C-alpha positions in Angstrom: 99.5 75.0 108.0 100.8 78.2 109.4 104.1 80.0 108.5 105.6 78.9 111.8 104.8 75.2 111.0 106.8 75.5 107.8 110.0 76.8 109.5 112.8 74.3 109.1 113.6 72.3 112.3 117.1 73.8 112.7 115.6 77.3 112.5 112.9 76.4 115.0 115.5 75.1 117.5 117.6 78.2 117.2 114.9 80.8 117.1 112.0 79.5 119.2 113.9 77.6 121.9 115.1 79.6 124.8 118.6 80.6 123.9 121.4 79.5 126.2 123.6 82.4 127.4 126.7 80.9 125.8 125.7 81.8 122.2 128.9 83.4 120.9 129.0 86.9 119.4 130.6 85.4 116.3 127.2 83.6 115.7 125.3 86.9 116.3 127.4 88.9 113.9 127.4 86.1 111.3 123.7 86.3 111.3 123.9 90.1 110.9 126.2 89.7 108.0 123.7 87.4 106.4 121.0 90.0 106.9 123.2 92.6 105.2 123.8 90.2 102.3 120.1 89.4 101.9 119.3 93.1 102.1 121.4 93.7 99.0 120.0 90.6 97.3 116.5 91.9 97.8 117.4 95.4 96.5 118.9 93.8 93.4 115.7 91.8 92.7 113.6 94.9 93.3 115.9 96.9 91.0 115.6 94.3 88.3 111.8 94.4 88.5 112.0 98.2 88.4 114.1 98.0 85.3 111.4 96.1 83.5 109.1 99.2 83.8 111.4 101.0 81.3 109.9 98.8 78.5 113.4 97.7 77.3 113.0 94.1 78.5 110.6 91.4 77.7 109.0 89.4 80.5 106.0 87.2 81.2 103.9 86.1 84.1 106.4 83.3 85.0 109.1 86.0 85.5 106.7 87.8 87.9 105.9 84.7 89.9 109.5 83.7 90.2 110.6 87.2 91.4 107.9 87.3 94.0 108.9 83.8 95.3 112.6 84.8 95.5 111.8 88.0 97.4 109.5 86.1 99.8 112.3 83.6 100.5 114.9 86.4 101.1 112.7 88.4 103.4 111.7 85.3 105.5 115.4 84.2 105.8 116.2 87.7 107.1 113.3 87.5 109.5 114.7 84.2 110.9 118.2 85.7 111.4 116.7 88.8 112.9 114.7 86.9 115.5 117.8 84.8 116.3 119.7 88.1 117.1 116.8 89.5 119.1 115.9 86.3 121.0 112.6 86.1 119.1 111.3 89.4 120.4 109.8 90.3 117.0 108.0 87.0 116.0 105.0 89.1 114.8 107.0 90.0 111.7 106.4 86.5 110.3 102.6 87.0 110.1 103.2 90.4 108.5 105.4 89.0 105.8 102.9 86.2 105.2 100.1 88.7 104.8 102.1 90.7 102.3 103.1 87.6 100.4 99.5 86.5 100.2 98.5 89.8 98.8 101.2 89.6 96.1 99.9 86.2 95.1 96.4 87.6 94.8 97.7 90.3 92.5 99.5 87.7 90.4 96.2 85.8 89.9 94.4 89.0 88.8 92.7 89.8 92.1 93.1 93.5 92.9 94.0 93.9 96.6 92.3 97.0 98.1 93.7 98.5 101.3 91.3 99.3 104.1 89.8 102.8 104.3 86.7 104.8 103.6 84.2 103.6 101.0 83.0 107.2 100.2 85.3 110.2 100.4 85.6 113.7 99.1 88.1 114.2 96.3 90.3 116.3 98.5 90.7 113.4 100.9 92.1 111.1 98.3 95.8 110.3 98.9 98.8 109.4 96.7 98.5 105.7 97.5 94.9 105.4 96.5 95.0 105.1 92.8 93.9 101.4 93.0 91.2 102.4 95.5 89.5 105.1 93.4 90.4 104.2 89.8 92.6 106.2 87.4 89.9 108.8 86.4 89.3 109.9 90.0 93.0 109.7 90.9 94.0 111.8 87.9 91.5 114.4 88.8 92.7 114.4 92.4 96.3 115.1 91.2 95.0 117.8 88.9 93.1 119.4 91.8 96.4 120.0 93.7 98.1 121.9 90.8 98.5 125.7 90.9 95.9 127.7 89.1 93.7 124.7 88.2 90.1 124.5 89.2 88.0 121.3 89.4 84.3 120.8 90.5 83.4 119.8 94.0 83.5 116.0 93.9 83.4 112.8 95.9 84.0 109.1 95.0 82.4 105.8 96.0 85.6 103.7 96.1 86.3 100.1 94.9 85.6 99.1 98.5 82.1 100.5 98.1 81.7 98.5 94.8 82.8 95.3 96.5 80.4 95.9 99.4 77.5 96.4 96.9 78.5 93.2 95.0 78.9 91.1 98.1 75.7 92.4 99.7 73.7 91.1 96.7 75.8 87.9 96.3 76.6 89.1 92.8 80.0 87.6 92.5 78.5 84.1 92.6 75.6 85.1 90.4 77.8 86.4 87.6 80.4 83.6 87.7 78.3 81.4 85.4 77.7 84.0 82.7 81.4 85.0 82.7 82.4 81.3 82.2 79.9 81.1 79.4 81.5 84.1 77.8 84.9 82.4 78.0 83.4 79.3 76.3 82.1 81.4 73.4 78.7 82.6 74.3 77.6 85.9 72.7 78.9 88.9 74.6 75.6 90.8 74.3 73.6 88.0 75.8 76.1 87.6 78.7 76.2 91.3 79.3 72.3 91.6 79.5 72.1 88.7 82.0 74.8 90.3 84.3 73.6 93.9 84.0 70.0 92.9 84.9 71.2 91.2 88.1 73.2 94.3 89.1 70.3 96.8 88.4 68.0 94.6 90.5 70.4 94.7 93.4 70.0 96.8 96.6 72.6 99.3 97.8 73.5 98.5 101.5 71.9 101.0 103.9 75.2 102.2 105.3 76.6 102.8 101.8 73.4 104.5 100.7 73.6 106.9 103.7 77.3 107.7 103.0 76.5 108.5 99.3 73.6 110.8 100.1 75.5 112.6 102.9 78.5 113.2 100.6 76.2 114.5 97.9 74.6 117.0 100.4 78.1 118.3 101.2 78.9 118.9 97.5 76.0 121.4 97.2 76.0 122.7 100.8 76.6 126.2 99.5 74.2 126.0 96.6 71.4 123.7 97.5 69.0 125.2 95.0 71.0 123.8 92.1 71.5 120.2 93.2 72.4 118.5 89.9 75.3 116.1 89.6 77.4 114.3 87.0 78.0 110.7 87.8 81.0 109.2 86.0 82.7 105.8 85.8 86.2 105.3 87.3 87.0 101.6 86.7 90.4 100.2 87.5 92.6 100.8 84.5 90.3 103.3 82.9 92.1 106.5 81.8 95.4 104.8 82.5 97.6 102.9 80.1 94.4 101.3 78.8 91.8 104.1 78.2 88.5 102.1 78.1 87.4 105.4 76.4 83.6 105.5 76.0 83.1 101.9 77.2 81.5 102.7 80.6 78.5 104.9 81.2 78.5 108.4 82.7 75.4 110.6 83.3 74.9 114.4 83.4 72.3 116.6 85.1 71.4 113.8 87.6 69.0 115.1 90.3 69.4 114.2 93.9 66.6 111.6 93.8 68.4 109.6 91.1 71.9 109.4 92.6 71.5 105.8 93.9 70.0 104.4 90.7 72.7 106.2 88.7 75.3 104.4 90.9 73.9 101.0 89.9 73.7 102.0 86.2 77.4 103.0 86.2 78.4 99.8 88.0 76.3 97.8 85.5 78.2 99.4 82.6 81.3 97.7 83.8 79.8 94.5 82.4 78.4 95.8 79.1 79.2 93.9 75.9 81.8 96.4 74.7 83.7 96.4 78.0 83.7 92.6 78.2 84.9 92.3 74.6 87.6 94.9 75.1 89.0 93.1 78.2 89.2 89.8 76.4 91.0 91.4 73.4 93.6 92.8 75.9 93.9 89.5 77.8 92.7 91.1 81.0 91.2 88.4 83.3 87.4 88.9 83.8 88.0 88.5 87.6 90.0 91.8 87.5 86.9 94.0 87.2 86.3 96.8 89.7 84.4 100.1 89.5 84.7 103.3 91.5 82.1 106.0 90.8 82.8 109.7 90.7 80.1 112.2 91.7 80.7 115.8 90.6 78.9 119.1 91.0 77.2 119.6 87.7 78.8 122.5 86.0 76.5 124.2 83.5 79.2 125.2 81.0 78.6 128.0 78.6 81.5 126.7 76.5 82.9 123.2 76.8 85.3 120.9 75.1 88.5 118.9 75.0 92.2 119.9 74.6 95.0 117.7 73.4 98.4 118.9 74.5 100.0 117.8 71.3 98.5 117.3 67.8 98.2 113.4 67.5 98.8 113.7 63.8 102.0 115.8 64.2 103.3 114.9 67.7 106.7 116.5 67.0 105.0 119.8 66.2 104.6 122.6 68.8 100.8 123.0 68.9 97.9 122.0 71.0 94.5 121.1 69.6 91.2 122.4 71.2 87.8 121.2 70.3 85.0 123.5 71.6 81.2 123.9 71.4 78.5 125.9 73.1 76.9 124.4 76.3 78.0 120.9 77.5 81.0 119.2 76.0 79.6 115.7 75.6 79.1 116.3 71.9 82.8 117.0 71.5 83.8 113.8 73.2 81.2 111.7 71.3 82.1 113.2 68.0 78.6 113.3 66.7 78.2 117.1 66.3 80.0 120.1 64.7 82.5 121.8 66.9 85.1 124.6 66.6 88.7 123.4 66.3 91.6 125.6 67.4 95.3 125.0 66.8 97.2 126.9 69.5 101.0 127.3 69.9 102.6 125.5 72.9 104.9 128.4 73.3 103.9 131.5 75.4 101.9 133.6 74.9 100.0 130.6 73.4 98.7 132.3 70.3 96.1 130.8 67.9 97.8 129.4 64.8 94.7 128.2 63.0 90.9 128.0 63.5 88.0 126.0 62.0 84.6 127.5 62.9 81.5 125.4 62.3 77.7 125.9 62.7 77.1 124.6 66.2 74.0 123.7 68.2 73.1 126.0 71.1 70.8 123.6 73.0 70.7 124.5 76.7 71.7 128.1 76.3 69.3 131.0 77.0 67.1 132.0 74.1 69.0 135.3 73.7 72.1 133.2 72.9 70.4 131.3 70.1 72.3 133.3 67.4 75.7 132.1 68.5 75.8 128.9 66.4 78.0 130.3 63.8 80.1 132.4 66.2 83.6 131.2 67.5 83.2 129.6 70.9 86.5 130.9 72.3 88.2 134.3 72.4 92.0 134.2 71.9 92.4 134.9 75.6 90.3 131.9 76.5 92.1 129.6 74.1 95.4 130.8 75.6 94.2 130.2 79.1 93.1 126.6 78.2 96.5 125.8 76.7 98.4 127.3 79.6 96.4 125.2 82.1 96.7 122.1 79.9 100.5 122.4 79.8 100.7 122.7 83.6 98.9 119.4 83.8 101.1 117.9 81.0 104.3 118.9 82.8 103.0 117.2 86.0 102.0 113.9 84.3 105.1 114.0 82.1 103.2 112.9 79.0 100.7 114.3 76.4 97.3 114.7 77.9 93.6 114.5 76.8 91.8 117.0 79.0 88.1 117.8 79.3 87.3 121.4 80.3 84.5 124.0 80.4 84.0 127.7 81.0 81.3 128.6 83.5 78.8 131.4 82.8 80.8 133.6 85.1 84.0 133.0 83.1 85.8 130.4 85.3 87.9 127.7 83.6 87.1 124.3 85.1 88.9 121.0 84.5 86.5 118.0 84.4 88.7 115.1 83.4 92.3 114.4 82.4 93.9 111.3 81.0 97.0 110.3 79.0 96.6 111.0 75.3 97.0 107.9 73.1 99.5 108.4 70.3 99.9 105.9 67.5 103.6 106.3 67.1 106.1 104.4 69.2 109.2 106.1 70.6 111.2 107.6 67.9 115.0 107.9 67.4 116.4 111.4 68.0 116.3 113.4 64.9 119.5 114.8 63.3 118.2 118.3 64.1 117.8 117.4 67.8 121.2 115.7 67.9 122.8 118.8 66.4 121.0 121.1 68.8 122.2 119.0 71.8 125.8 119.3 70.6 125.4 123.1 71.0 124.2 122.9 74.6 126.5 123.4 77.5 127.2 120.1 79.2 127.6 120.3 83.0 128.0 116.6 83.8 128.6 113.7 81.3 129.0 110.0 81.9 130.0 110.5 85.5 127.3 108.4 87.2 125.1 105.3 86.8 121.6 105.5 85.4 119.2 104.1 88.0 116.0 105.0 86.0 115.9 106.3 82.4 114.0 109.3 81.3 114.3 113.1 80.8 113.6 115.6 83.6 114.2 119.4 83.9 113.8 122.2 86.4 115.6 124.3 89.0 118.2 122.5 91.0 117.6 122.0 94.8 120.7 120.8 96.6 119.8 118.9 99.8 122.9 119.9 101.8 122.0 123.6 101.2 118.3 123.5 101.8 118.0 120.8 104.6 114.3 120.5 105.2 112.9 118.1 102.5 109.3 119.1 103.3 110.2 122.4 101.6 111.3 120.7 98.4 109.6 122.5 95.5 107.5 120.5 93.1 109.2 120.0 89.7 112.7 120.7 90.9 115.8 118.5 90.3 116.8 116.9 93.6 120.6 116.8 94.0 122.1 115.2 97.1 125.4 113.9 98.3 124.1 110.5 99.3 121.2 108.4 97.9 119.7 107.9 101.3 116.2 106.6 102.1 115.2 109.9 103.7 115.1 111.4 100.2 111.9 109.3 99.6 110.0 112.2 101.3 110.7 114.5 98.3 110.9 112.0 95.4 107.2 112.2 94.3 107.7 115.9 93.7 111.0 115.7 91.8 111.4 116.0 88.1 114.8 114.2 88.3 117.3 113.0 90.9 121.1 113.1 90.9 123.4 111.9 93.8 127.1 112.1 94.3 127.2 108.7 95.9 124.8 105.9 95.5 123.9 102.6 93.9 121.1 101.6 91.4 120.2 98.9 93.9 120.0 101.2 96.9 116.8 102.1 98.8 116.5 105.5 97.3 116.9 104.3 93.7 114.3 101.7 94.3 111.8 104.3 95.4 112.7 106.6 92.5 111.9 103.8 90.0 108.6 103.2 91.7 107.7 106.8 91.1 109.2 106.9 87.6 111.7 109.6 88.3 114.7 109.9 86.0 117.6 109.1 88.3 121.4 109.2 88.1 123.5 108.0 91.0 127.2 107.9 91.9 127.8 111.1 89.8 130.8 112.0 92.0 130.6 115.8 92.3 127.1 116.8 91.3 126.6 118.7 94.5 129.7 120.8 93.7 128.9 121.4 90.1 125.2 122.2 90.4 123.8 125.0 92.6 120.4 125.6 94.0 118.2 127.5 91.7 120.2 126.8 88.6 118.0 125.4 85.8 119.1 122.2 84.2 117.9 119.3 81.9 118.8 115.8 83.1 119.1 113.3 80.3 119.0 110.0 82.1 118.8 108.2 78.8 122.3 109.3 77.8 123.7 110.2 81.2 124.1 113.9 80.6 123.2 117.0 82.5 122.7 120.2 80.3 122.6 123.7 81.5 119.2 125.3 81.1 115.9 123.9 80.0 116.3 122.1 76.6 112.7 122.2 75.6 113.3 120.3 72.3 114.6 117.3 74.2 111.8 117.4 76.7 109.2 117.5 73.9 110.9 114.6 72.1 110.7 112.5 75.3 107.1 113.6 75.9 105.7 112.2 72.7 107.3 108.8 73.0 104.4 106.4 73.3 105.3 103.5 75.6 103.0 100.9 74.0 104.4 98.2 76.3 102.5 99.8 79.1 99.2 98.5 77.7 100.3 94.9 78.2 98.5 93.3 81.1 101.7 91.8 82.5 103.1 95.3 82.7 100.0 96.4 84.7 100.5 93.5 87.1 104.2 94.4 87.5 103.2 97.9 88.5 100.8 96.6 91.0 103.4 94.2 92.4 106.0 96.9 92.8 103.4 99.1 94.6 103.4 96.3 97.3 107.2 95.6 97.1 109.2 98.8 96.4 107.8 101.8 98.2 109.5 102.7 101.5 107.2 104.1 104.1 109.4 103.3 107.2 112.0 106.0 106.5 113.2 107.2 110.0 114.3 104.5 112.5 113.8 107.1 115.3 110.2 107.6 114.5 107.6 106.0 116.8 105.8 104.6 113.7 108.9 102.5 112.9 107.3 99.2 113.8 106.4 95.8 112.4 102.7 96.6 112.3 103.4 99.6 109.9 105.4 97.5 107.4 103.4 98.0 104.2 105.9 96.5 101.7 108.7 94.0 101.5 111.0 97.0 101.3 109.7 98.2 104.6 110.3 94.8 106.2 113.8 94.6 104.8 114.7 98.0 106.2 113.0 97.3 109.6 115.0 94.1 110.0 118.2 95.8 109.1 117.8 98.8 111.4 116.5 96.8 114.4 119.2 94.1 114.0 121.8 96.8 114.1 120.2 98.4 117.2 120.1 95.0 119.0 123.8 94.5 118.3 124.7 98.0 119.5 122.7 97.3 122.7 124.6 94.0 123.3 127.9 95.8 122.7 127.1 98.2 125.5 127.5 95.3 128.1 131.3 94.8 128.7 130.9 91.9 131.1 129.2 89.8 128.4 132.0 90.5 126.0 134.8 89.7 128.4 133.2 86.3 129.0 133.4 85.4 125.4 137.0 85.4 124.5 137.7 89.2 124.4 141.4 90.3 124.1 142.9 93.4 125.6 144.5 96.0 123.2 148.0 97.0 124.3 148.9 100.5 123.0 150.4 103.8 124.0 147.0 105.4 124.2 145.2 105.4 127.6 142.4 103.2 126.4 141.2 100.2 128.4 139.9 98.3 125.2 138.7 94.8 124.7 138.8 93.4 121.1 136.3 90.7 120.0 137.3 88.9 116.8 134.2 87.6 114.9 136.3 86.3 112.0 139.2 88.0 110.3 139.4 90.9 112.7 142.8 90.0 114.1 145.7 88.4 112.3 146.9 84.8 112.8 149.8 85.8 115.1 147.4 86.5 118.0 147.4 83.7 120.5 144.6 82.3 122.5 145.3 84.5 125.5 147.2 87.6 126.4 147.2 91.0 124.7 146.9 92.3 121.1 149.1 95.0 119.6 147.7 97.5 117.1 149.7 96.1 114.3 148.0 92.7 114.8 144.6 94.2 113.9 143.5 93.1 110.4 140.0 94.5 110.4 140.0 97.1 107.5 137.7 99.6 109.1 139.4 99.4 112.5 142.8 99.8 110.9 141.6 103.0 109.2 140.0 104.5 112.3 143.0 103.5 114.6 145.4 105.2 112.1 143.5 108.5 112.7 142.9 107.9 116.4 146.6 107.2 117.1 148.0 110.0 114.8 150.9 111.9 116.1 149.9 114.9 118.3 146.2 114.1 118.0 145.7 112.6 121.4 146.2 115.2 124.1 147.3 113.4 127.3 147.5 116.4 129.6 144.3 117.5 131.4 142.5 120.4 129.9 142.4 123.6 132.0 138.9 124.0 133.3 137.0 126.4 135.5 135.4 124.9 138.6 131.8 125.7 137.6 132.0 124.1 134.3 133.6 120.9 135.6 131.2 120.4 138.6 128.1 120.6 136.4 129.3 117.5 134.6 131.0 115.6 137.4 127.7 115.1 139.1 126.5 113.1 136.1 129.4 110.6 135.9 131.4 108.6 138.4 134.9 107.1 138.6 136.4 109.2 135.8 139.6 111.1 136.0 140.4 114.3 134.1 144.1 113.5 133.9 143.6 111.5 130.7 145.2 108.4 132.1 142.1 106.7 133.5 139.0 106.4 131.3 135.3 105.8 132.1 134.2 102.2 131.7 135.5 99.6 129.3 136.0 100.2 125.6 135.0 97.5 123.2 135.7 96.8 119.5 133.9 94.0 117.7 135.9 93.2 114.6 135.5 91.2 111.4 137.7 91.4 108.3 135.5 94.1 106.8 133.4 95.0 109.8 133.8 97.1 113.0 131.6 98.0 115.9 133.5 100.3 118.3 132.1 101.7 121.6 134.3 104.2 123.5 133.7 105.7 126.9 136.3 108.5 126.8 136.5 111.7 129.0 132.9 111.6 130.1 131.5 111.0 126.7 130.2 107.9 124.9 131.0 107.2 121.2 129.8 104.4 118.9 131.2 103.8 115.4 129.8 100.9 113.3 131.3 100.4 109.9 131.4 98.0 107.0 134.1 98.3 104.3 134.2 96.1 101.2 134.5 96.0 97.5 130.8 96.8 96.9 130.0 100.5 97.4 126.3 99.8 98.0 127.2 97.7 101.0 129.7 100.1 102.6 128.5 102.2 105.5 129.4 104.1 108.7 127.2 104.8 111.7 128.5 107.3 114.3 127.0 108.3 117.6 128.5 110.8 120.1 126.9 112.0 123.4 127.9 113.4 126.8 130.8 115.5 128.3 132.3 116.7 131.5 130.7 120.2 131.7 127.4 122.0 131.5 124.9 121.4 128.7 125.8 124.6 126.9 129.5 123.6 126.5 128.6 120.0 125.6 126.2 121.3 123.0 128.9 123.5 121.5 131.1 120.5 121.2 128.2 118.6 119.6 127.7 121.4 117.1 131.4 121.4 116.3 131.3 117.6 115.7 128.2 117.8 113.6 129.8 120.6 111.4 132.9 118.6 110.9 131.1 115.4 110.1 129.0 117.1 107.5 132.1 118.6 105.9 133.6 115.1 105.8 130.5 113.8 104.0 128.2 112.4 106.6 124.4 112.8 106.9 124.1 114.3 110.4 121.5 114.8 113.1 122.2 116.8 116.2 120.2 117.6 119.3 121.7 119.0 122.5 125.0 117.1 123.2 123.9 114.2 120.9 125.3 113.7 117.4 124.2 110.9 115.0 125.9 110.7 111.7 125.7 108.2 108.8 127.6 107.6 105.6 126.8 105.0 103.0 127.1 103.9 99.3 130.8 104.9 98.9 133.9 103.2 97.8 136.2 101.3 100.2 138.8 104.1 100.0 136.2 106.8 100.6 134.9 105.0 103.7 138.4 104.4 105.0 139.3 108.0 104.6 136.1 109.0 106.5 137.0 106.5 109.3 140.6 108.0 109.4 139.2 111.5 109.9 136.6 110.2 112.4 139.4 108.7 114.4 141.3 112.0 114.4 138.1 113.8 115.3 137.5 111.6 118.3 140.9 112.3 119.7 140.6 116.0 118.9 137.3 116.7 120.7 138.0 114.4 123.7 138.3 117.3 126.2 137.1 120.2 124.1 133.9 120.7 125.9 135.9 122.1 128.9 137.4 124.8 126.6 134.3 125.8 124.7 133.1 128.7 126.9 131.7 130.8 124.1 129.8 130.2 120.9 132.7 131.5 118.9 134.7 128.5 120.0 132.8 126.3 117.5 134.1 128.2 114.5 137.6 128.5 116.0 138.0 124.8 116.5 136.3 124.0 113.2 138.8 126.0 111.3 141.7 124.5 113.3 140.5 121.0 112.5 140.0 121.8 108.8 143.4 123.4 108.5 145.1 120.4 110.0 143.2 117.9 107.8 143.0 119.7 104.4 144.8 117.0 102.5 143.0 114.2 104.2 139.7 115.8 103.2 140.7 115.3 99.6 141.6 111.7 100.2 145.3 112.1 100.6 147.5 111.5 103.7 147.4 114.4 106.2 150.4 116.2 107.6 151.3 115.8 111.2 150.4 119.3 112.4 149.3 119.5 116.0 145.6 120.2 116.4 145.7 121.7 119.8 
């Protein structure tokens, strides 16, 4: 049965039957209101699932199944309403939703879903979304590789897709099903492991996969073909993540080119060794959830090698790192079966050695002349300092204590070979009296002003979006501060240490993405963009809703050592996987050509696509006056020279309006329309006399528009307002320009929004562009997110209180009247600043949320 077959009969009649032209706009906008409501319901469900990542709530597999089912139902209902509005022009969204829902159910059953892509790829071609494709060990190394002043060996990975290709090619999934069932029924793990591993080692690598591996290996040593030795390491799903699997899977060093393929099979076979199978059963991990990527690295012949812990596991509150080091390769350090040197090094610059323990070490593999080094310290103070400095760079990026494998090459280069979270035995601790006392001495910049969207501690230099503009330039590790919590911020979130917004909701798009990335986030902080300045260093305590001046290192360290033991639960791992397919927002910009159904990767994408395209469809319908007049539109009677038709979709006009005739402004009950009309009809705001214009400027615009008078008494086309009690969609064709205002005003800030679009004019492009620049500047000052290009201005405001939205609409109304004929007067660039100051001066009190005075703007 297909998804279409399951659609209820009444939906099928409405959506798939050719719609008769008499469908009312009330029905269309009712559907749109349902889409808005479902949008918010979905965001609330996603936010609830995101909250579970904090570890403060208990949940089980039933909770996960129920949340996924609820989301699927919400998204499908939105898709039905969306296709009703668009006359079923986007029916392909049903199959896209069905595909995403099927993948979520596979994840719930313990079947890892791998996206399409390369089976073998160089480390530098790994991307942020590939952690499930290449395994945690490879993904961690990829992230380390991109950090400043950190070196890693040339590497490539055979992904999970390559593993599945190998397993399927040899029919291994069927062959190992029996032994795995026998293990579940109590058969000895060693016997089961031997049976499975033998089948794997006897398998053949598909020819295309074999060629890809050898080609990638050649590229690793392209510059040094004379020393073609490799390390071949396991990178199973979950390994070096919340569950370490430390030492359970095989890795091989000094592998020659001829043994690369056999080493691949040996690493894959180690996925099913007795220790690994027993470990998985002890952690309640389904044996169906077993996948192995394999990492190939250029073999680094280290002169000195070892491991560094960024905190002392025995004294995590201390301020020291622990280094274990030996001569030659560092495998003996990891295995713990040989003497090593141990260094305790301060975490505080210049990273001095606090204590050393030097042992008699083996020197196997070093030149004969180095044979007398066994009793000598492996590291100089400078080398130990460099190791700690690099390790702390990695720790700050991962935001948790790290266990890092390193080596020094014969020519003195420090290389990072592996990095994983350091397991600490202590769970998160309460803040000590000393830390509490210290925090009381810190200067507080913001306290209890916002809502915590995701808990945690973050610190760094502030980067205010309004000041910096281009999010692609957002510096890694900075605190992102913005006026609105808009989806466009998703471009910078992965690089942020914390996020603060003046306006926003914990169930909004941005907060959802922040939770997915684990970024401490405070929304609705009122005046963060005014209090905080770009470059200022701050510490954001999103546990206690406080922002401190400067970097409070003690608080950062306390947060760092908290061990989230809940992350090791298998249900938690499944939740993270589900959210990766539900919460991220890849469709950010509705104007982008990639904003399409086929590019919806998550439920969040589908929800946003439906919302934006539904709105666009309604705006297009509203641009056809004849259709509106045929559906019960009523003319507005006012002193303004506006030929306006009002369409009531429910609660937009009061009960005194009859079936026919005209409507007076005081009979409008739509909250957003009342606010905008109050500004539009303000005393002295609407200039009725024609603007003085030069012939050249006017003629350049007259040729573009017909049947419009400059007297101000006859206006271009028909003006339309579609009104609900809390909704307004207004289209104005006034003085050669075209304006759209779409607004929703209610009691829930996360639902409130304004969309504004302005284009056109009566003069040449340079004057029209100056007016557009003026409008954009004023809209930004009011509090909108603005885009401008030529004579086009698009502005959006969202996540604000009803009073804030009404005030913005009031000022928008005044602005529409103010700029109606200004393009004629804007002969010079200086005109932009002149009229900007004039508008600001006349609206000073309105900009603070108070009624404005009646000063003439002209």
